[in-house]
C-alpha positions, 0 to 999 in steps of 0.5 A: 519645205515651204514649197512642199506645203504649197504644192500639197495645198494646191493638190488638196484644192484641186482634189476639192474642186474635182470632188465638187465637180463630181457632186455637181454631176451627181446632182444633175444626173441623179434619178428622181428618187435620189438614187444614182445608178447606171454607167458613166464613162469618163475619158481623161488624161493620165495625170488627172486619172492617176493623181486625182480621179481614180484615188477618189472614185471609191468614195463616190462608189461607196455613196452610190453602189448602183453606179458603174464607172468606166475610166479611159485614159486618152489624151484625145477628145476624139472619143467624145463625139462618137459617144464613147464617153459621157464625160471628158475631164481635160487639162484644156478647153477643146478647140473644136466640136460641140461640148458643154464645158465647165471648169471644175478646177485648175492645175498648177505646173512647175519646172522640175529636175532631180537632185542629182541632175541639179547637182551636176548641172546647177542653175546659175541664175534666177531669172527666166528663162533658165538656159543651157539645160537638157530638157525632157519634152513632149513627143506629141505637142498637141496632147498637152498644148500648154506644156511645150510653150511653158517649158520654152518660156521657163527653160529657153531652147535647151537641148531636148534630150528626150521626148515622151508622150506619157506623163508617167514616162515624163516623171520617170525621166526627170526623176532619173536625171535626164534633164529639166521638165514641166510637170503638174505639181500634184504629180511631182510631189 
């Protein structure tokens, strides 16, 4: 229960940081008359779109009815240089390209397994790495660079039983008992 409270608090902090970032953008891009209007195209990753951004857009739209927002879910930075998006909301800093970058928050990650998986495959020791478990891993290690490294440091070189390239598929696989995997805490609640 304590862990759930910590996870929820981390989610609220992340949401507040995202809201602060959106208000900062509002201040920077607002017209001289204080009206915010036009179209803003945001490209982001699945986790941020589903759990933080999209659920809060209605508040922004209520405050600025002349603002039109487009959200594209894409793990790549490729669309930003071609001006297909105005804002990129990412989990990591771009390694190449010329972008104005501002940190708007942090995201906590954890190692998760379903109750059924953990009952059938108990974790025998408390030190890291936890070894000998089935792992749900990322199919494209470049889309979330830190996650495969984190998984290896927490769960060793277990048996990768499933590789997926979608956060939703990752959560479903872990919840269904396929194995252990790394998830953002805000998504695992």
